[in-house]
N, C-alpha and C positions, 0 to 999 in steps of 0.2 A: 443734500439729497436725503430723502426719507429712507429710513431703514427698511420700511415695507417694500419699497421698490427694489432694493438690493435683495430682499428675500424672494420677491417674485422672480427676479433673474436667476437667483440660485436654484429655485425650484425647477425652472426650465432646464438648467444645466444638469441637475440631478436626474431629470427624466430623460436625458439624452438629447434634448433639443438644442444642440450646441449652436447652430447657426442662428436660430431665432433668439437665443439668449444673448449672443454677441451683438446682433442687430439692435436689440433693446438697450443693451449696455451703451452702445455708441450713441443711439438716438437720445439717451438721457444725459449725454454730455460727460460720461464718466471715463471715457477712454484716455483723456488727458489729465486725470486726477493725479496729483503728486503729494498731497498732504492728508489723504484719507486712507488709513490703514485697511479698513474694511473693503473699500473700493479697489485698492491695489491688490489685495488678496484675491478678490473675485476676478479681477482682470487677469491675474496669473492663472487662475483656474480655467477661465474661458480660453485663453490663448493656448494653454497646455492641452486642453481637450481638442482644439483645432489642430495642434501640432501632431497629436497621436493619430489623426486621420489623414495626415499629409505624408508625402514621401520626399526623399532627396534633399536638396538644398532648402526647399521651402520648410520642411520639417525642422531642420537645424536652426533656421532663422527664427521660427516661432518658438522653439524650445528656449533659445537665448532670451527672447522677449518675455516669455513666461517667467523664467528664472529671475530676470531683472525686476519684474513687478513684485514677485514674492520677496525678494531681498529688500526692496524699497519699503514694503509693508513691515518687514521685521525690524528695519532701522527706525521706523516711527514708533513701534510699540513691540517690546519683547514678547514673542509668541511662538509656540512650537508649530502651529499650523503652517505658516508660510515657510518656516525653516525646513520642515520635513519635506515639503513639496519641492523646494529649491534643491534639497539634497538628492531627492529621487531623480530630478531632472539632470543633475550633474552625473549621476550614474548612467542614465540612459544615453547621455551625450558622450560617454566614454571617459569621464573624469572621476574614476573610482576613489582616488585618494581624497579629492575634495568632498565627495559624498560621505566618506567615512569620518572625516574631520567634523563635518556638520552633524552627523549622527551622534558622535560622542558628545558634542555640545548640547544636543537635544536631550540625551539621557541625563546629562548633568542638570539641566533645567528642570526636568521632571522629578529628579531625586530631591532637589533643593526646594521645589515649590515656587520657583521664580518664573512663573508662566501665566498665561491668560486664564481666566475662569472658563472652564469647559466641562462637558459632560464626562462622566466616568468612562464611558465607552471610548470617546475620542482620545482621551489621555492615554488609556491603555493601548488602544490601537496605534497611536503615534509611537509609543514606546516599542511596540512590536515591530513597526516598520523600521525604526532606527536600528533595532537588532538585526533585522534582515539586511539592511544596507551594510552592516558590518560583517555579513556572511555567516551570522549565527542562526542558521535556519531552524535548528531544533528549539532553541530558546524563543525565537520569534513565533514559531508555531504554538508553543505553550502560552506565550503572552497573548497572542491573538485569540486563542480559545477562551482565556479568562475574560478578554474584552467582550466577546460575543455573549458569554454567560451573564455579563453585567447588564446587558440590554438585549435580551433575546428576541424582541419584536422590532428592533430598529433595523428593518430589512434594507431600506435604501442606504443607510449608513454602512451596513455590512457589505452591500454590493460595491459601493465606492472603494472601500478598503480592499476587497478582493480583486478589483480591477488593477489597483496599484500593485498589489502583491504579485499578481500574475505577470505583470510587466517586469517587475524587479527580478523574479525568479527566472524568467526567460532571458533577461540580460545576464544574469549570473550563471546561466546554463544549468540551473537546478530544476528538479522535477516539481511541477505545480499540482500533482495529483492530490496531495493532501488537502488542498483548498476545497475540494469537493465536499469534505465532511463538514465544512463551515458554511456552505451555501445556504441562502434563504430557502424556504420550502418550495416545492414545485407548484406550478400552475396547472390545473386539471381542466380539460374540456370534457364535458360529459354529455351523452345523448343516449336515447334508447327508445324502444317501441312502447306503445301504449297498452296494447292488448296482452296482458299477462295471465289472466284467468287464474287457474289454480297454482301457477308458478310463482306467485308473489313471495311466498316464504323462502323458496329457493333463491330467487333473485335478491331478496333482502340479505340473506346470509352471504351470498357470493359477493355482492357489492360491498358489504361491510368488510369482508376479507381483503378485497382489492384496495379499497380506500385506506385500510390499515397498513397495507404494504407501501402505498404511494406516499401517505402522510402529506397531503397537499395543504398549502396555506390559503389557496384561492381556488374556487370553482367557477367555471364559466359555462353557461348553457341556458336552456329554456326550462319551463316548468309544466310541461304537459302531464296529464295523468299517467300513472304507470312508472316507468323506469326513471324519467326525469325527476319527478317529485321524490321518489325513494332515494335517489342518489343525492339530491340537494339536501335532504334531511340528514343523511349520514354525514355529509361534509360539514354541515352546521354543528352536529353533535360532536364532531371531531375537533371542534374549536377553530375551524377555518371559516372564511367568509365566502359568500356567493355573489357573483355578478350576473344578473339575469338579463338575457337578451331575448325579446319576444318578436315574432314575425308580424305582429299587428298590434293594435291598441290592446291595453290590458283587458278591457271589457269584452272585446271581440274574441281574444284568445281564450279567455275564461269560458265563454259560452260555447265555443267550438271544440276546444282541445281539453277541457277539464269537466265541465258540468255534465255532459252526456254520459260520463262514466261513473257517476254517482256523487251523492252529496258529500260523502267523506273525503273524496278527492278534492272537491271544491273548498272544504274547510282547510285541508292541508295546504292547498295552493295559497289561500289567503294568509295563513300563518307564515308561510315562507316569504311572501311579499314583504311582510313586516320585518322579517329577519334579514332580508337581503341588504347587502352593503350598497349596491347600485342596481337600478332597474332601467333598462333601455328598451325602446320599441322602435321599429322601423318608422321613419318619419312619414306622416300623412297617409298611412296605410291602415284601413279599418276593416280589412277582410283577410282572414287567414288563407293562404294559398300554398301550394307546394313550392313555388318559386320563392315565396317569402320565407318559408322554412329553410330553404337552402341558403338564401342571403343572410338570414339571421345567424345561421350556423357558421357561415364564413366569417361573419363579424366576431362571433364568440371565440372561434378558433384563433382569429387574428389577435384578439384581446389577450388570450392565454399566451400566445407567442410573444407579444409585446411586453407583457408583464414579466415573463421569464427573462427576456433580454435585459430589461431595466434592472432587474434584481440579480443578474448574474446567476440565475438558477436554471431549472429545467422546466419544460412543458411536456405533458403527456396526455393521453386521451383514454377514456373509459367508455365502452359501448355495451349496451344490451341489445343483442340482435336476434332475429328470428332464425331458427335452425335452417329454415327453408331458403334463406338468402345468405350469400357469402359475406357481404359487407353491408353496413348501414349506408344510406344514400347511394346505393348501387356502387359503392366503392369510389365515386368521383372525388369527394372531399377528402376521404381518408387516404387516397392516393397522393393528393397534394400534401397532406400532413406527413405521410411517410417520406415523401421526397425531401422534406426538411430534416430528415434523420430523427424524427420524433416517434416515440413508442406509442403503441395502441394496445390496450388490454381489452379483450372481448369476453362477454358472458353470453352464451347462446342458450335460448329457451324456445320451446314450442309456442307458436303464436296462437292465442285464443281467438274465437270468432269476434269480428269487429262490431262495435256498438255505435261508432260514429259515422258521420256522412263523409263521402269522398271529398277531398279538398279540390277546389278549382286549380287548374295548372298554372295559369298566368305565365308571364315571362319575365326574365331579368335581363337588363340591358345596361351597357355603359354608354355614356353620352359626353361628348366634348363640345365646348362652346369656344369659338375663336372669333376674332374680329371679322366683320362681314366683308371687309375689303381684302382679305387674305386669299391667296390661292390655296385651294383645298386638295390639290393634286397629290401631295405627299401623304395626306391622311387617307385619301381614297385608295391609293396604291398599297397602304398598310392594312387594308381590309375594312375601312370605314365606309359608311353610306351616308350621303347628305340627307338629313332629315328635314331641315328647314334653313333657308338662306335668305329670309325676308327681313330680318330685323337687324339690330345693332350687332348681334353676334350670330354667326352661322352655327348650326348644330349638326354634328356628325355622330352617328350611332355605331357602336361596335358590339359584337356578341361577347368578345373576350376582354375583360377589364384590364388585364396585363398588357395585351396588345394595344389597347386604347392609350394607356399611359406611356408606353414606349414610343408610340407614334407622336403623342403630345409632347414628349420630351424633345424629340428631334425637331419637331415643328417650332417649338418655343425657342430653342437655341439657335436655329437657323434664321428665324424671322425677327427674334427679339420681341415677339408679341405675347400678350397674356393668354392663358388657356384655363378654362374652368372644366373640371371633370366630376362626373357623378355616376353612381351605380345604383340602380333602382329597380323595383318591381312594378310591372304595369299589366293592365288587362288588355290583351291584344284586340278585343272586340270594341274597345273604345279608342278611336283614332287619336284624340288629343292626349290620351294617357301615355302615348308612346314618346312624348317629348318631355324631357326633364327641364322644367323651368329653373331648377336649382343650379344646373350647370351654367346657365346664363347669369344668374345672380352671383355665383361664385367667381365667374370670369371678371365681373366688374371690380372685384377686389384683388385680383391677381396682379402681381408686379410685372413689368415688361420682361419678357423672356422667362417667366415663371409659370409653373403648373400648380394650380391650387385645386385641392380635391375635397370632396365630401368625406365625412367620417367613415361611412360605409365603404367607400372606394379605398381609402387608406388602409383600413383594417383588412379588407379582402386581399390587398397587395401583400400584407404581412404573411398571409398564408400562400397565395398563388404566385407571388413574385418577390421572394425575399431579397433578391439582388437590387431591387429598386428601393433606395433609401428615402425616407421622408421624415418630416418633423411636424409637430403640432404648430399651427399658425394662430392659435387662439380661436376666437369666434368673430363672425361678421354679422352685422345687423341687416336683416331682410324683412320683407313684408310678412314672412312666416315666423318672425322672431329671430333670436340669436341662433346662428347655425355654426357648429364647430367645424373647422376646416384644417387641413394639413397641407404642407407645401413639399413638393418633390425636390430633393437635393440635387443640385446640378452635378454632373459627372466631372 
């Protein structure tokens, strides 16, 4: 088995895509490996992650299987990685003496140098975890602090360690509050008004102060003239990265939301595009609309939430709002954000006279595609409307994306049929635009009893329905090119 395939599976696991990683591991014929230490260690990791999501006897069984895989890997090649994981599993399973014996062995290996080649971070973090298993909390804290300092930007590695430490501390009934000081930096969703007028200097200073307090590692939002661009520039200067999500194509957004406000804003927009870590636009949308702005904002907010979860850190929001209005986006999206127990900081300013043209409203809609021979009664009862039932897949539209996916989940599990889900912006004056061809294309790749979703649907759920768990499913090939999709985890 190529090491590159193992790395691909490991990346999925680190991103939290446990089920997808396990499916790929099994499909590659690795689940029965007995003479490959790397494959066995990865097997232990994947089964352990599945165990931590399970309850009762299933959890105990998976923990035993994970520990067995780790110990088999350690028997093939002396290494601290499988041993420390086996030791932690022993503690979780209630065998503290066994965990402590293994911890002493690991510390001895680290002291003697008789271990696998590994990064300075992982060796130091492993030693810290061994100390924690021995109940030496203060020493473990100091050791983990040194490990983080050795690789300050290895955020995914830090997150993996913090998850382990939190589980251990909970098992030992020790406080885990001190782990907060070692979290990766927060993810920040930013947005604000365009018309700043003479308030630019005040906004600049206020935003610099707020970003200085938050110290984000990542910023998510658009790049409209005014507050968006100012905030993105401050985030970049602070050494963080920006992930740009635009509600239409780059050219269309630039012409509508940047150029009318002055050449200088256009130059700053262009510079920020070059500095952005990632740039996303709504698929196949070449006109900026109010509905598009809302959907792009939902996606950016979902991205900030997902990044914070992956990194075991925090997400927060920063708004520049007009004093005349209580909240940005009339409070709708911010209400969802607050419902996730996430903080919002606001800078209120007087709105200057507008220079741009009013945006068309358009509409945003969720769409499900299910096999044409299926009964649609349960989906209609859940609030769906049959949009088209003439082809291979019937299409059902919903106003609420969360309601659509909840209905899709029940339908898929009851019928064992595939479902495709999309969330998109359309012009209500164009009848054909009301139908999402993407949902049909996605449904063709969905497994029986599975709900496969577009990226914009999945990210919106991270904001609007955090109880609905999903994982990346990679990309599917369509007539529109490669389309990233996610799969809803079964309950």
